[in-house]
N, C-alpha and C positions, 0 to 999 in steps of 0.2 A: 169480631168486628173487622170488616174489610176496609182497606184504605182505597178510596176512589181517587184516581189520578185524572185530572182534566187536561187534555191536550188541545192543540190548536184546532179550531174549526174555521174553514174557509168557505165563504159564501159570496154570492153576487152582491155588490154594493147597491144600496138604495138611497134615494134623496135624503131620507131621515138620518143617514149615517154621516152626512157631510160635516157637521160640526166636530164630531169625535174624530173623524178621519183627518180633518184639518189640524186638529191638535196633534195627532200622530205625526203628520208631515212636519209641522213647525218644530216640535220637540226633537224629532229624530235628526233633522237638519241642524238645528242649533246646538244640540248636545252631543250628537254622535259624529258629525262631519266637521269637527274643529280642524282636523288635518287639512281639509279642503278649503274652508273659508278663513282659517287662521284668525278667527275673531275679528276680522276686518268688517266693520259695520256697513260699509258701502256694499261689499260683496254679499253679506248676509241679508241686508235690506233688499237687494235686487233679487236674490234667490227666493226669499220669502214673500216678495211682493204680490205674487198671484196665488199665494196659499191662504185664501180666505174661505170661510164657509160657503159663501155664494158661488165662488169660482169652482170649488170642489163639487158642489151640488150640480153645477152645469156640466162638469166632466162626467159625473155619475149618470145623468139623465140623457146625455148625448147618444144618439143612435150610432155614431161612428166610433164610440169607445166601448171597451169592456173593462169594468172595474170590479175588483174583489176586495173584500176586507177579511182580516183574520181576527178571530176572537180567541181570547185565552181566559179561561175561568169566567166566561160570560161577558167579558169586557172587550171592547174594540181595541186592538193593539197593533194592527198592521193594515197597510193599504197598498194596493198595486193597481196600475192603470195601463192598459194596452190600447194603442191607437189602431184605427182601422187599416193603417199602413203597415202593421206588423212591428211596431216599435214599442218596447216596454218603456213607458214614459215615467213611471213612478214605481218604486218598490221600497217601502220604508216600514220599519218596526220601532215601536217605543223602546227607549233605552233599557228599561227594566225587563222587557220581554225578549230581548235579543238572545240568540243561541238556544232557542227553545223550539225551533222547527217552523216558526211562522213564515219566515221569508222563503224557506224551501217549499212549504206547502202552497203559498201563493204563487210562486214561480211555476210549480208543477201545474197548477190550475190554469195559469195564463198560457203555458205551452200547449196544454190540451185545447184551449180555445183557438190558438193559432192554427192547429191542425184541423179543428172543426171548421174554420173559415176557409180551408183549402190552401192555406199558405204553407210553405216548406221551411221557412227560417224565421228566427226572431232576432231582432237587433236592439241595441240599447247603448246609451252613453252612461258609463259608470263613474262615480266619484272614486277617488283613491281609497276612501273608506270602504266602499263596496267591491273593490276590484278582486280581492281574494275570494269573496262569496261567489261571484260569477265564474271565476276561474275554477273553483271547486265543482261547479255545476256544468263543466265542460264547455264553457263559452270561449270563443277564440278572440284573443286580444289582437286588434288590427292597428293599434296606434292611438296616439293622443290627439285630442281635439279640444279647443277652448270653448267653453259654454258662453252664451250671451251675457251671463251674470258674472263672468270673470274667473270661473273655476276651471282648471284643467281636468278634462274627463278622459276616459278611455273608451274607445269605440269597441264594443263586443258584438259578436253574432254567434248564432248556433243553428246548425242544420238540424231540423226536427224530423223530417220525413225519413223513412228507412229505419233509423234506430228506434223510433216509437213503435214500429210494426214488429220488431223482433219478438218472436215467441207468441204472437197473437194471430188469430184468424182475421181475415179481412172483415172490416166492419165492426170489430169488437174493441178496437183500441180507444174509442172515445168514451172512456168510463165516466168522465165528468160532463161531457158535452151534451147540451140540449139545444141544438141549433135552432129549432123551431120555438123554443120556450123562452128566448130572450136572455 
């Protein structure tokens, strides 16, 4: 008898994922980002204010966004959102699914999409909670910025062109990208 190990699966988000993705966002922020919101109800309410199933669905169906979800053992456990301006706006994983490769898998897929769109860099505002994650993925910390909901964030960016081409032939680096397929 062999033991089957189920790893993360990253796929493009669809409207039907909105409720489960909203749950991921709300739980990850409330439970994992305590260092950032300090259990301050005003900050937490402001941060979670737009994290509704309807809003998440609107992000997923927007032609100016690219959204992915990560599944672990068949259940939705992570969500990431890239804006058309090349900003990673969301990257969250359920508390019980952290440190299992979901965040890294979603980030890799988003980076591939950035290159597919012809952009050369990715930028983001990280919480203190996520700061180490992005630093481990070679993002450059350029300083602190206060978010509109009262949390101090760290502005990160990463140059993606060049390094992504290392060891590949021209045109073959887009292993995930399907520019024409949505």
